C-alpha positions in Angstrom: -3.2 17.0 -2.9 -0.8 14.2 -3.3 2.9 14.4 -4.3 4.6 11.7 -5.6 8.3 11.4 -5.0 10.0 8.3 -7.3 13.6 7.9 -6.5 16.2 5.6 -7.9 17.7 3.7 -5.1 20.6 5.6 -3.7 20.1 8.9 -5.2 18.9 10.3 -1.9 20.1 9.0 1.5 17.6 7.2 3.1 17.6 9.3 6.2 17.0 12.3 4.0 13.8 11.1 2.5 11.4 12.0 5.1 13.0 15.6 4.8 12.6 15.8 1.3 8.9 15.0 1.6 8.6 17.7 4.3 10.4 20.5 2.2 8.4 19.5 -0.8 5.2 19.8 1.2 6.2 23.1 2.8 7.2 24.3 -0.9 3.9 23.5 -2.4 1.9 25.3 0.3 4.1 28.4 0.2 3.9 28.8 -3.6 0.3 28.7 -3.1 0.0 31.1 -0.3 -1.3 28.3 1.9 1.5 28.0 4.3 -0.2 27.5 7.9 -3.6 26.7 6.5 -4.5 23.8 8.8 -7.1 22.2 6.3 -4.8 22.4 3.2 -1.7 21.5 5.3 -3.0 18.1 6.4 -4.5 17.2 3.0 -1.1 17.8 1.0 -0.1 14.1 1.2 3.0 12.1 -0.2 4.1 8.8 -1.0 7.7 7.7 -1.9 8.9 4.9 -4.2 12.4 3.8 -4.4 13.1 1.9 -7.5 16.1 -0.5 -7.9 19.0 0.6 -9.6 18.7 -0.4 -13.4 14.8 0.0 -13.4 14.5 3.7 -13.9 14.9 4.9 -17.6 15.2 8.0 -19.5 15.5 8.0 -23.2 15.1 4.2 -23.1 18.3 3.8 -21.1 18.9 3.1 -17.3 19.3 6.2 -15.5 19.7 7.3 -11.8 17.3 10.1 -11.2 14.3 11.5 -9.1 10.8 12.5 -10.3 8.4 14.7 -8.6 4.7 14.4 -9.5 1.8 16.4 -8.2 -2.1 15.6 -8.5 -4.1 18.6 -8.2 -7.2 20.2 -8.8 -7.3 22.6 -11.7 -7.0 25.7 -9.9 -3.6 24.6 -8.2 -0.4 24.8 -10.1 -2.7 27.0 -12.5 -0.2 29.7 -13.3 3.1 29.6 -15.1 4.8 31.6 -12.3 3.7 29.0 -9.8 4.4 26.0 -11.9 8.1 27.2 -12.6 8.6 28.3 -8.8 7.5 25.3 -7.1 9.1 22.7 -9.7 12.3 25.0 -9.6 12.4 24.6 -5.9 11.5 20.9 -5.9 14.7 20.2 -8.0 16.7 22.2 -5.9 15.5 20.7 -2.8 16.1 17.1 -4.2 19.6 18.2 -5.6 20.6 19.4 -2.1 19.5 16.7 -0.1 21.5 14.5 -2.7 24.5 16.2 -1.4 24.8 17.8 -4.8 25.6 14.3 -6.3 22.3 14.2 -8.5 22.5 16.7 -11.1 19.5 18.5 -11.8 19.1 17.3 -15.2 18.2 13.9 -13.5 15.6 15.4 -11.6 12.1 15.4 -13.6 8.7 17.0 -12.4 5.4 17.0 -13.7 1.9 18.0 -12.5 -1.5 16.5 -13.2 -4.7 18.1 -12.9 -7.7 16.1 -12.1 -11.4 16.1 -12.9 -13.6 18.5 -10.6 -15.3 16.7 -7.7 -12.7 13.9 -7.7 -11.3 14.8 -4.5 -11.7 13.8 -0.7 -10.6 16.4 1.8 -10.8 15.1 5.1 -12.7 12.1 4.2 -15.3 14.0 2.2 -15.9 14.0 -1.7 -15.8 17.7 -2.8 -15.9 19.6 -5.7 -13.3 22.6 -6.5 -16.1 25.1 -4.9 -16.2 22.6 -1.6 -12.5 22.8 -1.4 -12.3 26.5 -1.7 -15.2 26.6 1.1 -13.1 23.9 3.5 -9.7 25.7 3.0 -11.3 29.1 3.7 -11.9 27.8 7.2 -8.4 26.6 7.7 
């Protein structure tokens, strides 16, 4: 389940980026009641893109900000409570790691659901049913 963290250069101290990814991963797992599940933990991946100042926008104008995006199967982030709790916590994580300098209003999030069967878990293409089976072993 990839998490993409996109940051305008300088909104997080460089030494806080790895901590941000770790906390976002832990939060995603916690809100799905999967903390400690070995299969799911090693398959929540992330990448970070740091974009130079002047090349990130909101409302067509340059802005310093952060964007948290998840790509998940349809059963993840599927109910309103999990969506709100995860993205509220993700926003707080980024805000805190910015030292409070990045306003929460400049932290955006979204979740994308993918087509069933488009996942590789541990290098094996799986449907949603296959993911449930793999995770139940973790």
